C-alpha positions as CSV (number, residue, x, y, z in Angstrom):
1,M,215.7,239.5,97.4
2,N,215.1,237.8,94.2
3,S,212.8,239.8,91.9
4,K,210.9,236.6,91.2
5,Q,209.8,236.3,94.8
6,P,206.1,237.0,95.3
7,S,205.4,240.3,97.0
8,L,203.9,240.2,100.5
9,S,202.5,243.8,100.4
10,P,198.8,244.0,101.3
11,S,198.3,246.0,98.1
12,S,199.6,243.3,95.9
13,E,196.8,241.5,94.0
14,S,198.8,238.3,93.6
15,S,199.6,238.2,97.3
16,E,195.9,238.7,98.2
17,N,194.8,236.0,95.8
18,R,197.4,233.6,97.2
19,L,196.4,234.3,100.8
20,M,192.7,233.8,99.9
21,Q,193.6,230.4,98.3
22,L,195.7,229.4,101.3
23,F,193.5,230.5,104.2
24,Q,190.0,230.3,102.8
25,S,190.2,227.2,100.6
26,S,188.1,225.3,103.2
27,A,185.2,227.9,103.4
28,T,183.0,225.9,101.0
29,P,182.8,222.1,101.4
30,T,183.6,220.2,98.3
31,P,182.9,216.6,97.4
32,Q,186.5,215.7,98.1
33,E,186.2,217.2,101.6
34,E,183.1,215.1,102.2
35,Q,185.1,212.0,101.1
36,W,187.8,213.1,103.6
37,D,185.1,213.3,106.4
38,L,184.2,209.7,105.6
39,G,187.8,208.8,105.7
40,W,188.2,210.4,109.1
41,V,185.2,208.4,110.4
42,G,186.9,205.2,109.1
43,A,190.1,206.2,110.8
44,V,188.4,206.8,114.1
45,F,186.8,203.3,113.8
46,R,190.2,201.8,113.2
47,R,191.9,203.7,116.0
48,R,189.2,203.2,118.6
49,A,188.1,199.7,117.5
50,K,189.2,198.1,120.8
51,L,187.5,200.8,122.9
52,I,184.3,200.5,120.8
53,A,184.3,196.7,121.0
54,A,184.9,196.8,124.8
55,V,182.1,199.2,125.4
56,M,179.7,197.3,123.2
57,I,180.6,193.9,124.8
58,G,180.4,195.4,128.3
59,T,176.9,196.9,127.5
60,V,175.6,193.6,126.1
61,V,176.9,191.6,129.1
62,A,175.6,194.1,131.7
63,G,172.3,194.4,129.9
64,G,171.9,190.7,129.6
65,G,172.7,190.1,133.2
66,L,170.3,192.8,134.3
67,L,167.6,191.3,132.0
68,F,168.2,187.8,133.5
69,S,168.0,189.2,137.1
70,I,164.8,191.1,136.3
71,K,163.2,188.0,134.9
72,S,164.3,185.9,137.8
73,V,162.8,188.3,140.5
74,T,159.7,189.5,138.6
75,P,156.7,187.3,139.2
76,A,154.2,186.7,136.4
77,K,151.1,189.0,136.4
78,Y,147.6,188.5,135.2
79,A,145.1,191.2,134.1
80,G,141.4,191.6,133.8
81,R,139.1,194.4,132.7
82,F,135.5,195.6,132.4
83,Q,134.0,198.3,130.3
84,L,131.3,200.9,131.2
85,L,129.0,202.8,128.9
86,V,128.8,206.1,130.8
87,E,126.5,208.0,128.5
88,P,123.5,207.1,126.3
89,V,124.6,206.9,122.7
90,N,122.2,209.8,121.7
91,A,122.7,211.8,124.9
92,D,124.3,214.8,123.1
93,Q,121.6,215.1,120.5
94,Q,118.8,214.8,123.0
95,Q,120.3,217.4,125.4
96,A,121.0,219.8,122.6
97,R,117.5,219.5,121.2
98,S,115.8,219.8,124.6
99,S,117.9,222.9,125.4
100,A,117.1,224.4,122.0
101,Q,113.4,223.8,122.4
102,A,113.5,225.5,125.8
103,Q,115.1,228.5,124.2
104,G,113.1,228.5,121.1
105,V,116.0,228.0,118.7
106,E,115.5,224.4,117.7
107,N,116.2,225.2,114.0
108,S,119.8,226.4,114.9
109,L,120.9,222.9,116.1
110,P,124.3,221.9,114.7
111,P,124.6,218.5,112.9
112,F,125.1,215.5,115.2
113,D,128.7,214.9,116.1
114,P,129.4,211.6,118.0
115,S,132.7,213.0,119.3
116,R,130.9,215.8,121.3
117,S,130.0,215.0,124.8
118,S,128.5,216.7,127.8
119,L,130.8,214.7,130.1
120,D,134.3,215.8,131.0
121,Y,136.0,212.4,130.8
122,G,139.3,213.5,132.2
123,T,137.6,214.9,135.3
124,Q,135.3,211.9,135.6
125,I,138.2,209.5,135.6
126,R,140.0,211.5,138.3
127,I,136.8,211.3,140.4
128,L,136.6,207.6,139.9
129,Q,140.2,207.3,141.2
130,S,139.8,209.8,144.0
131,P,140.2,208.7,147.6
132,R,136.6,209.8,148.3
133,L,135.3,207.1,146.1
134,M,138.1,204.5,146.3
135,N,138.5,204.4,150.1
136,G,135.1,202.6,150.5
137,I,136.2,200.1,147.9
138,V,139.6,199.6,149.7
139,K,137.9,198.9,153.0
140,E,135.7,196.3,151.4
141,L,138.6,194.7,149.6
142,Q,140.7,194.6,152.8
143,T,138.2,192.1,154.4
144,R,139.7,189.4,152.1
145,Y,143.1,191.0,151.1
146,P,144.4,193.0,154.0
147,D,147.6,194.0,152.1
148,I,145.6,196.2,149.7
149,T,146.0,199.9,150.2
150,Y,144.7,202.9,148.2
151,E,148.2,203.5,146.8
152,K,148.7,199.8,145.8
153,L,145.3,199.7,144.3
154,L,145.9,202.8,142.1
155,L,149.4,201.4,141.1
156,N,147.8,198.4,139.3
157,L,144.5,200.0,138.4
158,E,144.1,201.8,135.0
159,L,141.1,203.8,133.7
160,S,141.0,205.2,130.2
161,R,138.5,206.4,127.6
162,I,138.2,204.1,124.6
163,T,138.8,205.9,121.3
164,S,138.0,204.9,117.7
165,L,139.1,206.0,114.3
166,T,136.8,207.9,112.0
167,L,136.5,207.4,108.2
168,D,139.2,210.1,107.7
169,L,141.5,208.2,110.1
170,K,141.1,210.8,112.9
171,E,140.9,209.6,116.5
172,Q,137.8,210.4,118.4
173,G,136.6,209.5,121.9
174,T,133.8,207.0,122.5
175,K,131.4,207.0,125.5
176,I,133.0,203.9,127.0
177,I,135.4,203.9,130.0
178,D,137.8,200.9,130.1
179,V,138.9,199.7,133.6
180,S,141.7,197.2,134.0
181,Y,143.6,195.8,136.9
182,Q,146.6,193.4,137.2
183,D,148.1,191.3,139.9
184,S,150.1,188.1,140.3
185,D,147.0,186.4,141.8
186,P,144.2,185.9,139.1
187,R,141.5,185.3,141.8
188,K,142.5,188.6,143.4
189,V,142.2,190.3,140.0
190,Q,138.7,189.0,139.5
191,Y,137.6,189.9,143.0
192,V,138.9,193.4,142.8
193,L,137.3,194.1,139.4
194,D,133.9,192.8,140.7
195,K,134.0,195.1,143.7
196,I,135.1,198.1,141.6
197,S,132.4,197.6,139.0
198,Q,129.7,197.3,141.6
199,A,130.9,200.5,143.3
200,Y,131.0,202.4,140.0
201,L,127.5,201.3,139.1
202,Q,126.3,202.4,142.5
203,Y,128.1,205.8,142.1
204,S,126.3,206.3,138.7
205,L,122.9,205.9,140.4
206,K,123.4,208.0,143.5
207,D,126.5,210.0,144.1
208,R,126.8,211.2,140.5
209,Q,123.5,213.1,140.8
210,S,124.2,214.9,144.0
211,T,126.1,217.8,142.4
212,I,123.4,218.4,139.7
213,R,120.6,218.2,142.3
214,Q,122.4,220.8,144.4
215,G,122.7,223.0,141.4
216,I,119.0,222.7,140.6
217,K,118.2,223.5,144.3
218,F,120.3,226.6,144.3
219,I,118.8,227.8,141.0
220,D,115.3,227.2,142.4
221,S,116.1,229.3,145.4
222,Q,117.4,232.2,143.3
223,L,114.7,232.4,140.6
224,P,112.0,234.0,142.9
225,Q,114.4,236.7,144.0
226,L,115.4,237.4,140.5
227,Q,111.8,237.5,139.3
228,Q,110.9,239.9,142.2
229,Q,113.8,242.1,141.3
230,V,112.7,242.2,137.6
231,N,109.1,243.1,138.7
232,S,110.3,245.8,141.0
233,L,112.4,247.5,138.4
234,Q,109.6,247.3,135.8
235,G,107.3,249.0,138.4
236,Q,109.9,251.8,139.0
237,I,110.2,252.4,135.3
238,Q,106.4,252.6,134.9
239,D,106.1,255.0,137.8
240,L,108.8,257.2,136.3
241,R,107.0,257.3,133.0
242,E,103.7,258.2,134.6
243,R,105.1,261.0,136.8
244,N,106.9,262.6,133.9
245,S,104.3,261.8,131.2
246,I,107.0,260.3,129.0
247,V,107.5,256.9,127.4
248,D,111.1,257.2,126.4
249,P,113.2,260.0,127.8
250,E,115.5,259.9,124.8
251,L,112.7,260.2,122.3
252,E,111.0,262.9,124.5
253,A,114.2,264.9,124.5
254,Q,114.4,264.8,120.7
255,Q,110.8,265.9,120.4
256,L,111.3,268.8,122.9
257,S,114.4,269.9,121.2
258,Q,112.6,270.0,117.9
259,Q,109.7,271.9,119.5
260,A,112.1,274.4,121.0
261,S,113.7,274.9,117.6
262,N,110.3,275.5,116.0
263,L,109.2,278.0,118.7
264,G,112.5,279.8,118.3
265,Q,111.7,280.3,114.6
266,Q,108.1,281.3,115.4
267,S,109.4,283.9,117.9
268,S,111.7,285.4,115.4
269,D,108.9,285.6,112.8
270,S,106.6,287.1,115.4
271,Q,109.1,289.8,116.3
272,T,109.4,290.7,112.6
273,D,105.7,290.9,112.1
274,L,105.3,293.1,115.3
275,A,108.0,295.5,114.1
276,E,106.4,295.7,110.6
277,A,102.9,296.4,112.2
278,Q,104.3,299.1,114.4
279,A,106.1,300.8,111.6
280,R,103.0,300.7,109.3
281,T,100.7,302.1,112.0
282,E,103.0,305.0,112.8
283,T,103.3,305.8,109.1
284,L,99.5,305.8,108.6
285,S,99.0,308.0,111.7
286,Q,101.4,310.6,110.3
287,Q,99.7,310.5,106.9
288,L,96.3,310.9,108.5
289,Q,97.5,313.9,110.5
290,S,98.8,315.5,107.4
291,N,95.4,314.8,105.8
292,N,97.1,312.7,103.1
293,L,94.1,310.4,102.6
294,T,95.4,309.0,99.4
295,S,98.5,307.6,101.0
296,V,96.4,306.3,104.0
297,L,93.7,304.6,102.0
298,G,96.0,303.6,99.2
299,E,94.3,301.4,96.6
300,A,91.3,300.4,98.7
301,P,88.3,299.8,96.4
302,Y,85.9,301.5,98.7
303,Y,88.1,304.5,98.9
304,Q,88.4,304.7,95.1
305,S,84.6,304.7,94.8
306,L,84.3,307.6,97.3
307,L,87.1,309.5,95.7
308,N,85.5,309.2,92.2
309,Q,82.1,310.5,93.7
310,Y,84.0,313.2,95.5
311,Q,85.7,314.3,92.3
312,E,82.4,314.2,90.3
313,I,80.6,316.4,92.9
314,A,83.7,318.7,92.9
315,G,83.4,319.0,89.2
316,E,79.7,319.7,89.3
317,I,80.2,322.4,92.0
318,A,82.9,324.0,89.8
319,T,80.5,323.9,86.9
320,E,77.4,325.2,88.8
321,S,79.4,327.8,90.7
322,G,79.4,330.0,87.6
323,R,75.7,329.8,87.3
324,L,74.4,329.5,90.9
325,Q,74.9,331.5,94.0
326,P,76.4,329.7,97.1
327,D,73.1,330.1,98.9
328,N,71.2,328.5,96.1
329,P,69.5,325.4,97.3
330,A,71.0,323.3,94.5
331,M,74.5,324.6,95.3
332,Q,73.9,323.9,98.9
333,A,72.9,320.4,98.2
334,L,76.0,319.8,96.1
335,L,78.2,321.3,98.9
336,E,76.5,319.1,101.5
337,K,76.9,316.0,99.4
338,Q,80.6,316.9,99.0
339,Q,80.9,317.4,102.7
340,N,79.3,314.0,103.4
341,L,81.7,312.3,101.0
342,Q,84.7,314.0,102.8
343,S,83.4,312.8,106.2
344,L,83.1,309.3,104.8
345,M,86.7,309.4,103.6
346,D,87.9,310.7,106.9
347,I,86.0,307.9,108.7
348,E,87.5,305.3,106.4
349,A,91.0,306.7,106.9
350,A,90.6,306.5,110.7
351,R,89.3,303.0,110.4
352,V,92.4,302.0,108.4
353,V,94.7,303.5,111.0
354,S,92.7,301.8,113.8
355,K,92.9,298.4,112.0
356,A,96.7,298.8,111.7
357,A,96.9,299.5,115.5
358,D,94.9,296.3,116.1
359,S,97.5,294.3,114.1
360,I,100.1,295.5,116.6
361,T,98.0,294.2,119.5
362,V,97.6,290.8,117.8
363,A,101.3,290.6,117.1
364,E,102.2,291.4,120.6
365,A,99.8,288.8,122.0
366,R,101.2,286.2,119.6
367,D,104.7,287.0,120.7
368,R,103.8,286.7,124.3
369,A,102.3,283.3,123.7
370,I,105.3,282.0,121.8
371,T,107.6,283.3,124.6
372,Q,105.6,281.5,127.2
373,S,105.6,278.3,125.2
374,E,109.4,278.6,124.8
375,A,109.8,279.0,128.6
376,E,107.7,275.9,129.3
377,V,109.6,273.8,126.7
378,N,113.0,274.9,128.1
379,Q,111.8,274.0,131.6
380,E,110.8,270.6,130.4
381,I,114.2,270.2,128.6
382,Q,116.1,271.0,131.8
383,L,114.2,268.2,133.6
384,I,115.0,265.6,130.9
385,P,118.7,264.7,131.8
386,A,117.8,263.8,135.3
387,V,114.9,261.7,134.2
388,A,116.9,260.2,131.4
389,R,119.7,259.2,133.8
390,Q,117.3,257.7,136.2
391,Y,115.5,255.9,133.4
392,A,118.8,254.6,131.9
393,D,119.9,253.3,135.4
394,L,116.7,251.5,135.9
395,Q,116.7,250.1,132.4
396,R,120.3,248.8,132.8
397,E,119.4,247.2,136.1
398,L,116.4,245.7,134.5
399,E,118.4,244.3,131.6
400,L,121.0,242.7,133.9
401,A,118.3,241.3,136.1
402,T,116.4,240.0,133.1
403,E,119.6,238.4,131.7
404,S,120.3,236.7,135.0
405,L,116.8,235.5,135.2
406,N,117.0,234.1,131.6
407,K,120.3,232.5,132.3
408,F,119.1,230.9,135.5
409,S,116.0,229.7,133.8
410,S,118.0,228.2,130.9
411,R,120.5,226.6,133.3
412,Q,117.6,225.2,135.3
413,E,116.2,223.5,132.2
414,A,119.6,222.2,131.1
415,L,120.3,220.8,134.6
416,Q,116.9,219.2,134.7
417,I,117.6,217.6,131.3
418,D,121.1,216.5,132.5
419,A,119.6,215.1,135.7
420,A,117.1,213.2,133.7
421,Q,119.9,211.7,131.6
422,Q,122.1,211.1,134.6
423,E,119.3,209.1,136.2
424,V,120.0,206.5,133.5
425,P,122.6,204.2,135.2
426,W,125.9,203.4,133.6
427,E,125.8,200.2,131.7
428,L,128.3,197.4,132.2
429,I,128.8,196.4,128.5
430,T,131.7,194.1,129.3
431,P,131.6,192.4,132.7
432,P,134.7,191.9,134.8
433,Q,136.7,189.1,133.4
434,L,140.4,187.9,133.2
435,I,142.2,188.3,129.9
436,R,142.8,185.0,128.1
437,D,144.7,184.0,125.0
438,E,143.2,182.3,121.9
439,D,143.3,178.9,123.6
440,G,141.4,180.1,126.7
441,N,144.4,180.2,128.9
442,L,145.2,183.1,131.3
443,E,147.4,185.5,129.6
444,K,150.5,186.9,131.4
445,V,151.0,190.6,131.2
446,G,154.2,192.5,131.5
447,A,156.3,189.5,130.5
448,V,159.8,190.4,129.3
449,N,160.5,189.6,125.6
450,S,164.1,188.4,126.1
451,A,164.9,188.2,122.4
452,A,163.6,191.7,121.6
453,L,165.3,193.2,124.7
454,L,168.6,191.5,123.9
455,G,168.5,192.8,120.4
456,L,167.7,196.3,121.7
457,I,170.6,196.0,124.2
458,A,172.9,194.9,121.4
459,V,171.9,198.0,119.3
460,L,172.3,200.2,122.3
461,G,175.7,198.7,123.0
462,I,176.8,199.4,119.4
463,L,175.6,202.9,119.6
464,L,177.1,203.5,123.0
465,G,180.4,202.0,121.9
466,I,180.5,204.2,118.8
467,G,179.5,207.2,120.8
468,V,182.2,206.6,123.4
469,G,184.8,206.1,120.7
470,F,184.0,209.3,118.9
471,L,183.7,211.2,122.2
472,V,187.1,210.1,123.2
473,E,188.4,211.0,119.8
474,V,186.9,214.5,119.8
475,S,187.9,215.1,123.4
476,Q,191.5,214.5,122.6
477,D,192.9,217.6,121.0
478,I,195.4,215.7,118.9
479,L,195.7,215.4,115.1
480,Q,195.8,211.8,114.0
481,T,195.7,211.6,110.2
482,P,196.8,213.7,107.2
483,D,193.3,214.1,106.0
484,E,192.2,215.3,109.4
485,T,195.1,217.8,109.4
486,K,194.1,219.1,106.0
487,R,190.5,219.4,107.1
488,S,191.4,221.2,110.3
489,T,193.7,223.7,108.7
490,G,192.0,224.3,105.4
491,L,195.5,224.3,103.8
492,P,196.9,222.2,101.0
493,L,198.4,218.9,102.2
494,L,201.9,219.1,100.7
495,G,202.7,215.6,101.9
496,A,202.6,212.9,104.5
497,V,205.9,211.6,106.0
498,P,205.5,208.0,107.3
499,L,206.5,207.1,110.8
500,D,209.5,205.0,110.0
501,K,212.8,205.3,111.9
502,A,214.6,203.1,109.4
503,K,213.9,205.7,106.7
504,N,212.8,203.2,104.1
505,A,211.9,204.0,100.5
506,A,208.4,205.2,101.4
507,F,210.0,207.7,103.9
508,I,212.4,209.0,101.2
509,E,209.8,209.1,98.5
510,S,207.5,211.3,100.7
511,F,210.0,214.2,100.4
512,Y,210.1,214.0,96.6
513,S,206.3,214.2,96.7
514,I,206.5,217.3,99.0
515,Y,208.8,219.1,96.7
516,K,206.7,218.2,93.7
517,N,203.6,219.5,95.3
518,I,205.4,222.8,96.3
519,R,206.5,223.2,92.7
520,L,203.0,222.6,91.4
521,L,201.4,225.2,93.7
522,P,199.5,227.7,91.4
523,S,200.8,230.6,93.6
524,F,204.4,230.3,92.2
525,D,205.4,230.7,88.6
526,P,208.4,230.4,88.4
527,P,208.9,228.0,91.3
528,A,209.8,229.1,94.8
529,R,213.4,229.9,95.5
530,S,213.3,230.0,99.3
531,L,211.2,228.2,101.9
532,A,210.8,228.5,105.7
533,I,210.1,225.3,107.6
534,S,208.4,225.6,111.0
535,S,205.8,224.0,113.3
536,P,203.4,225.3,116.0
537,Q,205.3,223.8,118.9
538,P,208.6,222.0,119.6
539,G,208.9,218.3,118.9
540,D,206.8,218.3,115.7
541,G,209.8,217.2,113.6
542,K,210.3,220.4,111.6
543,T,214.1,220.0,111.5
544,T,213.8,216.4,110.3
545,I,211.5,217.6,107.5
546,A,213.9,220.5,106.6
547,V,217.0,218.2,106.5
548,N,215.4,215.4,104.5
549,L,213.6,217.8,102.1
550,A,216.9,219.5,101.4
551,Q,218.5,216.2,100.7
552,A,215.6,215.1,98.4
553,V,215.8,218.3,96.3
554,A,219.6,218.1,96.1
555,A,219.2,214.5,94.9
556,M,217.2,215.9,92.0
557,G,220.2,217.9,90.8
558,K,219.2,221.2,92.4
559,R,221.7,223.4,94.2
560,V,220.3,223.6,97.7
561,L,221.3,225.6,100.8
562,L,220.0,224.5,104.2
563,V,220.1,227.3,106.8
564,D,219.6,226.5,110.5
565,A,217.8,229.7,111.5
566,D,216.7,228.2,114.9
567,L,219.3,230.2,116.9
568,R,217.7,229.1,120.2
569,H,217.8,225.3,119.8
570,P,219.8,224.4,116.6
571,Q,219.6,220.8,115.6
572,V,220.6,220.7,111.9
573,H,224.3,220.1,112.6
574,Q,223.4,217.1,114.8
575,L,221.3,215.4,112.2
576,L,224.0,215.9,109.5
577,N,226.9,215.2,111.8
578,L,228.5,218.6,111.0
579,P,230.5,220.9,113.3
580,N,228.8,224.0,114.6
581,T,231.8,226.1,115.4
582,Q,231.1,228.6,112.7
583,G,227.6,229.4,111.5
584,L,224.9,232.0,110.9
585,S,225.4,233.8,114.2
586,D,229.1,234.0,113.7
587,I,228.8,235.8,110.3
588,F,227.3,238.7,112.3
589,S,229.1,238.5,115.6
590,A,232.6,237.3,114.6
591,N,232.6,238.6,111.0
592,V,233.1,235.1,109.6
593,S,232.9,235.0,105.8
594,L,230.1,233.1,104.1
595,S,232.6,230.8,102.4
596,N,234.0,229.7,105.8
597,A,230.5,229.4,107.4
598,I,228.8,227.4,104.7
599,Q,229.7,223.7,104.8
600,P,229.2,221.0,102.1
601,S,227.1,218.0,103.1
602,A,228.6,214.6,103.1
603,V,225.3,213.1,101.9
604,R,224.7,215.1,98.7
605,D,227.2,217.0,96.5
606,N,224.6,219.7,95.7
607,L,223.6,220.3,99.3
608,M,225.3,223.1,101.3
609,V,224.6,223.7,105.0
610,L,224.8,226.9,107.0
611,T,224.6,225.8,110.7
612,A,223.3,228.1,113.5
613,G,226.7,228.8,115.0
614,Q,227.3,230.0,118.5
615,T,224.5,231.0,120.7
616,V,223.6,234.7,120.7
617,G,221.8,236.8,123.3
618,D,219.1,238.3,121.1
619,P,218.3,236.3,117.9
620,L,215.6,238.8,116.9
621,E,218.2,241.6,116.5
622,L,220.3,239.4,114.2
623,L,217.3,238.2,112.1
624,T,215.9,241.6,111.6
625,S,219.1,243.3,110.6
626,E,219.7,244.7,107.1
627,K,222.7,242.4,106.7
628,M,220.5,239.4,107.2
629,R,218.1,240.7,104.6
630,A,220.9,241.3,102.1
631,M,222.4,237.8,102.8
632,M,219.1,236.1,102.2
633,E,218.8,237.9,98.8
634,H,222.3,236.8,98.0
635,F,221.5,233.2,98.7
636,Q,218.6,233.2,96.2
637,T,220.9,234.4,93.5
638,V,223.4,231.6,94.2
639,F,221.3,228.6,94.9
640,D,218.2,227.0,93.3
641,L,216.5,226.6,96.6
642,V,217.2,227.9,100.1
643,I,215.5,226.1,103.0
644,Y,215.4,227.8,106.4
645,D,214.8,225.7,109.5
646,T,213.1,228.2,111.9
647,P,212.0,228.0,115.5
648,P,208.4,227.0,116.6
649,L,205.8,229.6,115.8
650,L,203.8,229.9,119.1
651,G,205.4,232.3,121.5
652,L,208.3,233.3,119.3
653,A,208.5,235.9,116.5
654,D,211.7,234.4,114.8
655,S,209.9,232.2,112.3
656,G,207.5,234.9,111.2
657,L,210.3,237.4,110.6
658,I,212.3,234.9,108.5
659,A,209.2,233.6,106.6
660,S,208.2,237.1,105.6
661,Q,211.5,237.3,103.7
662,T,211.0,234.0,101.9
663,D,208.6,232.8,99.2
664,G,206.5,231.0,101.8
665,L,206.2,229.0,104.9
666,V,205.8,225.2,105.1
667,L,203.9,224.2,108.3
668,V,204.8,220.8,110.0
669,A,202.3,218.9,112.2
670,R,203.2,215.7,113.9
671,M,200.4,213.1,113.8
672,G,199.5,211.8,117.3
673,K,201.2,214.8,119.0
674,S,200.3,218.2,117.4
675,K,197.2,219.8,118.9
676,R,194.4,221.1,116.8
677,S,194.1,224.2,119.1
678,A,197.8,225.0,118.8
679,L,197.6,224.6,115.0
680,A,194.5,226.9,114.9
681,Q,196.2,229.5,117.0
682,T,199.3,229.4,114.8
683,L,197.2,229.9,111.7
684,E,195.4,232.8,113.3
685,E,198.7,234.5,114.1
686,L,200.0,233.9,110.6
687,K,196.8,235.6,109.2
688,I,197.5,238.7,111.2
689,S,201.2,238.8,110.0
690,S,200.1,238.2,106.4
691,T,202.6,235.4,106.1
692,A,202.1,233.2,103.0
693,V,201.6,229.6,104.2
694,L,202.2,227.2,101.3
695,G,200.7,224.2,103.0
696,V,201.0,221.6,105.7
697,V,203.2,218.5,106.0
698,A,201.8,215.6,108.1
699,N,204.8,214.2,109.9
700,A,204.9,210.7,111.5
701,A,201.8,209.6,109.6
702,K,200.6,206.1,110.1
703,E,198.5,206.2,106.9
704,T,200.3,206.8,103.6
705,A,199.7,206.1,100.0
706,N,199.5,202.3,99.3
707,M,202.3,201.9,96.8
708,P,204.5,198.8,96.3
709,E,207.8,198.7,98.1
710,G,209.7,198.1,94.9
711,Y,208.3,201.4,93.5
712,Y,209.9,203.4,96.3
713,R,213.2,201.6,96.0
714,A,213.4,202.1,92.3
715,R,212.3,205.7,92.7
716,S,214.9,206.3,95.3
717,L,217.8,204.8,93.3
718,S,216.8,206.7,90.2
719,Q,216.9,210.0,92.0
720,S,220.3,209.3,93.6
């Protein structure tokens, strides 16, 4: 291969860039593409103009005929109406204030809102149209108009709530119901409306209050039972409190728990005091037995006085013992006094020990009292859960009963207020009357506006015609214009070959344009030296494009070789009137030399042709051989451009194998024949094989550049 040929390796940056340009150029819409879309729309209008016009005319004719027939068989109708004020204007405010006064929350009233209502208008209108109310009206109407039935009456009767706009342009409902009726007989309309209005006013006085009265009666029957239930529960709660001497079990439980905690602390302190008293008494007893009066009596003031006296007498005895004999009366008196003081100290010591023993008794008694109190408190605490549960159950039942009693009482007051309001009859603010125009004449309703309907039918006809035209266009999987082909493929449009069997100047010029566009492709610098020409399916004109492109390039002074590589159905020799006895296949099978196989064209001096040759069994084996590869490389060194006419792409691998050895593939699509789906499938297969597709040629195009005929003729002669 020529070293200048672009590499097809996936690792080649230039190849990747070229593939991205060729296959993804339509990913982002551009202003030019948008212009092409408008062009496609215009082309559809031109191609389907007759169909669109036929559908439009047919729609207008059919619609006009239908309109005429409807008008001829539809009798004129007349309508009448009356209006009922079904609630007092201030009913909401009165009811809300009365209910609030009954509940003691008058200050919490919301501001007055005229759109709020105590009446469910949707339900009320359904009641007014119900068989229960209307059957009586129908029977009365049938005395004069026997053909009236409930179904026919409802068909022409309409009830609605009148609405109005607020200052902020929001729609709100009024308290007025509008009743209208229509028929072809105006006297019948007036009669029906009179009877219906009378029936509705009677309903407002009697039947409408029955439900409310029944509700009040039911509530009156339930209130004594609820009051008795509340009184019974209150008595049970009072009895429970008296039997257990409690007001609130929960509060009582808290108090007993606190009391038990305090008694526990007191018991602990009492045990400590008792132990201390016992220890002190035992110590004093031991000291008394050992005659240790000082330790027993301690720092007692009385003991100190006796001890001081005892020591003084002991001192006197010691002093007088040297002077007096023991039997001396004075000595005897001192000894007696000493003995008396000793006795007093012994008595005082015994009293201290006895007092300590008494403290033990007091501590034991206090401990027993605390223990008994603890037992009593714990016993009361054990009884609290059962009492509390019973109290809670009764309290809950009392709350539910009280709540029900309050609700029934409130509902009773509300129903009484509602009943008082419902006793006010509905007011007929607009009496039954027929609708008339400004001149006082009866106004016909439901009349068909012929001009407006004809205009609407015409618009619908136009839309339907356009829709059918585009639907037919889209449903046909056929490419029609070069712009559509470019938009569908996303490939560069290399040229558009006009549908002209005479091959006039425009036809010839289109091939000069194709070659120019190929040379200007940014993917090739220097220009391409070899091209493969193919199409998705047979019959797209690929061979015609290959032959004429080769002639056009040769006319420009280039050395061109046209190779018929379609070994299955060769056609190049037929178009050029050349023999096919020796060709491409014979070079491999019969060892024919290139010089003998390649033939000069009689059309152009610079054009050489290598026909397909004799039919072979397996063209793929020939096309994939190393000899074929070497021969293709040799062609590029000898000729300025080598053009290969290859088989169709779908279902065959021949074209892909040949195109992979060239600088690129030119895809041919025939306008009015090639299918979008086939072209899309072809491009998908080419993406997988990484074949470089240079662009697409629109063959047999009805729409080409608008150039003067003299331009093409001059151009053709100059290139000859």
